[in-house]
N, C-alpha and C positions, 0 to 999 in steps of 0.2 A: 503493499499500500504506500510505503514511503517512497519506494522507487518510482511508483507511478505519478505521485504528487511532484516529485523532483523533477521528473520528465515533462510533466505538463507546465511546470514554471519555466523549464528550459525553452520549450516550444513558445510560449507566451513572450518570453524575453526576446526570442529570434525574431518573431513576428513585429515586436515593438521596434528593434533596432532596423530591421529591413524597412519599416515604415518611415522612421527617421531619416534613414539613408537615401530613400526614393523622394522625399519631400523635396520638391524644387525650391531654388533659392532665387529670389528676384533682386533686381538692380537697386541701387541706391537712389531715392527720389530726391529733388530739391526740397520738397516739402511733402508733408503728408497730413490730412485731416480726415474727419469722421463726421458724416452726417447722421443724426440720430433716428433716422427712419429709414426704411427701404426705398431706393431710388427706383421708381416703378417703371419708367420709360427713359429714352435717351434724352439728356439735357439739350437745351438749346440756348443760343445767346440772347440777351436783352440788353441792349446798349453794351456797356463794358463790364456786365455781369452775367452770370449763368442762371437760368431757370431750370427747377428739377420739380417733378412730382413726388412728394413724400407720402409713400403708402397709397392708398386711395382717398386721403383725407385732406391733404393740403398742397399748396403751391409754394415754394420756397425760392428765394434769390439768394445766390452765393457770390462772394467776390472771387477774385482770380486766384485766391489762395485757399479756397474752399470753405471760408467763413460765412455763417449765415448773416445775411444784411437784412432781409425781411422774410416774413411768412404770412400766409393767409389760409384759413380754413376753407375748404370746398364744400359747398352745400350738398353737391352730389358726386358720387364717384365718377373718376374720368372713364371715357371710353377709348379714347385715342391718344397718341403722343402729343405732347406740345407743338404748336405751330408758332415759329417766330415770324413776326413782321417788323418792319423798320420802327413802328410806333408802339407795338404791344406785342404780348404773348397770349395766344388763345387756347382756351381748354374746351375741348367738346365733351359732354358728359353723357351718361348712360340714359338720361330721360329727355333726350332732344334739346338740350340747352348748350348756348355758348356763352362764354364769359371771356373778356379781354381785360388784361392787367397790364399797367404801364409803370414806369418809373421805379426809383429805389425803394419806395414804400409798397409796390405792389398794389397800387390804387386801381379799384374796378373802374374801368374806362367806359364800358358798355357791356349789356346782356341782352341776349335774344334767344327765341325759341324756333325750333323747326316743327314741321308737321310730324316727322318721324325720326327715329334714330336711323343712322345710315351705317352700313359696314365700310363706305367709304369716307376716309378722313377728309377734314378740310384742307385746303392747298393754298399756299401763298402764291400770290399773283404780282407781275410787275406792278410798280407803281403804288406800294402800300396797300394792296387790295387782297381779298380773301375769296377763295372759292368754295362755296358751301353746298353740299347735297341737302335739300329740304324734304324730299321724299325720294322714292326710288327712281324717278323719272325726271326730276326737276334739278337743276344747278342754278345757284344765284351767286352773282359776285357783288361783295359789299365793300365798302370804304373802311379801311382798316382803323381810322381814328374816330369813326362815329357809328360803325356798324350799319350805316344806312345802305339800302340796296340801290346798285347801279344798273345792272342789267340781268337778265334771267333767261334761261334756256330750258325748253321742255322737249324731251325726246318721246318717240312713241312706244319705246320699250324701256325696261331697267338699265340703268348705266352700270357697266361691268367695270371699266377703267377710264381714267382720265391722265392726260399727259399734257404739262405746260411747256410750250416752246418759247421761242423768242417773241414771235408775233401771233401766235395761233394756240388754240386749245383743241386737242384732240379727244374724241369720246368714243370708246368702244361700248356698243349698246345691243342688247338682246336678251330673250328669256332663256335663261340657263336651266333647261329642264331636261337634260340628259345628252347622250352622245350625239344626237342628231340635231342639236340645238344651232341656230343660225344667228350669227352676229354681224353688225354693220359698224362702219367708221365714218363719223361726221366730224368735220373740222370747223372751227369758229374762230372769228376774230377776236383777239383779246380785249381790244378798246371798247367795242360796242356789243359783242356777243352776237354778231350777225354771221349767219352760214356763209363759209368761204368755198368749201367742196366737200364732196363725199366720194368714197371709193365705190365703184360700181358693183363689186362682187362681194360676196361673204368673206369674212375674215375670221381668223382664229381668236381665242378668247385671251391670247398673250396681251399684255399691256404693250401700248405704243411707245417708242422710245424718241425722244427729242435729241437729236445730235446734229450741232451747227444749225444750218438752215433747213434741215429735213426731218420728217417723222419717218421712223422706220416701224413697219407693222409686218404681221404675218398673216398670209391669206389662209383660206380654209384647206387649201391644198398643200399647205406647208412651205410656201415660197415666202422668203424675206423681201419685202418691197420697201424702197426708200422713194418718198415723194416730198416734193418741196412744199414747206408749211403754208406759205401764202397761196400758191397757186395750184397745187396739187398735182403739178407735172411729174411724172415718174423719171426719176434718175437713175434707178438701178433695181434689178431683180436678181435674187439669188435662189435657186432651186436646191432643196435638200431632201433627203429620203425621210427624215423624221427630226423633230425639234424637241429639245428639253430646255433651251434657255437661249436667249440672244443678248449680247452686250455690245455697246458701242462707245467709242471714246476716239475723239480727235478725228483721224482718218481711218481708224481701224475698226473694222466690223468682226465679231465673233459669233459663231454659230456653235451651240453645243448640241450634238446629236441626241437622239431620244433615248439612248442608254445612258446618257449623262457622263460618258467616259471618253468621248471624242470630241475635239475642239476644230472646227474649220475656221482659220483666219483668212479674211479678205479685207480690201480697202475701197474707199470711195475714189481713190486716184487711179484704181485698176492694177495694182500689184497682183501677181500671179497668186492665187490661193495657196495655203499649205495646210497640212493635217497634223495634229498633236494627239497622243494618247495620254490619258490620265490614269493614276492609279487607283481612283475611286470616284464617287459621284462628285461633280463639279459644285463648288460653292461660291466663288467670286473671282473676278478679273480687275487688273489695274494695268492700264498703259502708261509708261514712263519712258518718254523719248523713243528711242529705237528698241525698247523692250517691252515685252507683255509678261505680267507676272500672273500665273494661274494657281489657285488654291482648290483643292479638293479635300475629301474627307481623310485621305491618309498623308498628305504633305504639300509642299510647294515646288514649283518649277518656274523657272524664268526663261523666255524663249527671245529669239531674235524676231522682231515684230515683222521683218520684211520676208524671212525664209522659214521661220518656224523651228530653227535649230535650237536646241537646248543650250543655255548658257550656264545654268546651274540648277542643282535639284537639291531639296532639303527635307529630311523625313523628321518631323517633329514628334511623331506620335499621332493618335487619334485627334483630328482637328473638329472642333465642335462648331465654332463661327468663324468667319473672315469678313473684314471691312476693308475696302480701298481706303487708303490714308496717306496724305502728303505724297512721297514719291515711292510708295511701296504698299505693304499690306499689313493690318493689325490682326492677328489671329489668336484665337483662344484654343488651347490644346492641353491634352495630358500626356504626361511622359510615359505612363504606364496604366494598365488596367487597375492597379492597386493604388493609385495615386487618388487621395481625396480632394486634392487641391488643383485649381486649373492655373495654367500659366498663360497670361495675356501679353503678347510680345508685339513690337513693331519691327518688321524687317524691311529695310529699303531694297528695292529692286537691284540696285548697282552692286551691293555686297551679299545680299542674302543672309547676313549676320544680324542677330538681334540687336537693335540700338538700344531697347530698353524691355525689361521683363517685370511684370507685376504679378504676384500669386496671390490667390484668394480662394476660398471654398464656394464661391458663388459666381454668377454670370457676370460679364462685363458689358457695358454699352460702347458704341463706337466712340473713340477718343476725339477731343476738340483740339485742334492746333491752336497754340497761343505764342506765336514768336518762336523762340527757342525753347518753349516747353511744350510738352503734350499734357492736356488735363485728361486724367484717366478716372473714369467713374464705375464702381463696382455696384452691383444690385444691392449688396448688403451695406452700403453706406460709405465704404472706404473711398477716399479721394486721393489721387496722387498727382503730383507735379513732376513729370518725368522729363530730364534734359534729353536733347535730341543732338546728334552729332553736329559739329560746325560745318560739316560738308552739306548739310540740309539747308535748302534755302528756307530764310524766313517765311512762313506761311500766314498771310492775312486772316481776317476773320472769314468763317465759311461764307461764300458768295450767297447773297440773298436772291430772291426771285427777281428783283430788278437789276441784278448784275450779273450778266451773262457769263458763264464759265469758260466759254470758247470764243475765239475771234472769228469774224465773219469767214464763211467758207468761199474760196475761190470757185469759179464755175468752170472746171476743165471739161474735156470732152467726156461723153458719158462713157463708163467703164463697161467693157464687155469681157467676160471671162469664163472658162470652163471650171466648174468646182471639182474637186476630188470626188469621185463616187457618181451616182446618177445625177442627171440634171445639168443643164448649162445655163448660164446667164445670157441675157440678150439685151439690147439697147431698149430705152424707154419707149412707149407709145403714147399717144395722145389719149385722155380719158374719153371714154365713149359719150356721145351726146346724151343729155339728160342726168349726167353724174354730178352736174354743179347746179343744184337747184337753188333758186332765190330763198327758199323755206322748205322745212321738212313737212311732210303730210300732217294735216290737222293740228298745226302748231298754233297754240294760243298762249296767251300771257301766263306766265307761272305765278303761283300764289304759295303762301305757307311761310311768310317771313315776318314775325311779329317782333 
């Protein structure tokens, strides 16, 4: 009996030693703070401060060292992440209400109610405006400082996705009632909410992607189509045997195949496409100069954006989340299946080596760049100011909707290329007659904004 007890103690001691040995070590922060509540969703900027949702009960304002400046109780639990506007931060709650807060005291600026709660969150629009779904088929643009309505859109079927471009708003709509569901794409002017153009054929339920002066969207046959935001003129089409995801940044377009493990790289300027294999399911991508960084569930790899040749690979262990950040990727991973803590690291594309690592036993939100520091927020309330390498360019505040993230796109000749595997690209064609209506069928003034 005594030997059995000693053996059990030795096994327990061994497990403790192994656990301590495997616990990852984080980098040294410039400073560390702790918020006394769970940080529910990704923080956002409000002027020189950071706004966070504390649990489901309050909104708080933090300074750039993570200290609380102001906090206000919320009358109802939030439904969506915070939306940052130049003049305020907006909370959408679970009872169809919206509240806008401003200033260092988080003063209530305005409060409104919609007809229904929506699975679509409010979105920032250029010019300190907000796009709000008031019911399943209606969108309304409101003034950020007052909450007053500016224009409204009413679609014939429920809105599935919206995308805000430079000058236009793209809406995918349709009844999501099964595999045979049909969806359509309609594009509106951002200034007045007037219809600009529509795509004549059915589209897939993938969200449209604004990139430079184009909207990229997926047809019901699985082709990726690029159309000018203002006119609807088709600029490119890429055929693919199946789609899992589409990403675009700058001149680069990436198509993730239906198995989630193959990426086809193409470009707006007509570079020859390439194909790359992933070790596991695709998570995220980031284009940095002549490099493209790909994250999947098992690791990271960096490719030459022109040829698809591998520059480096890094196996970190199982990757839980990945966020494009600065000139690389911020990823949350576990070193082993025994590890109870997660490591959240920023890896620049140029080196593939972690610039900083934070270790906690909870999920992390996407970091916020703040000059030579990254502000890192963990859901358990831990907040870090992590130094970034001197080689990293100082990054300004996250661009608002009024500040385009890309320079104007030149108008080269339309690219035509063959994709790896089935399908070929072809030059654009004019949209068929009747695909540019002055108004949608049965369009009437929307309501539901009190």
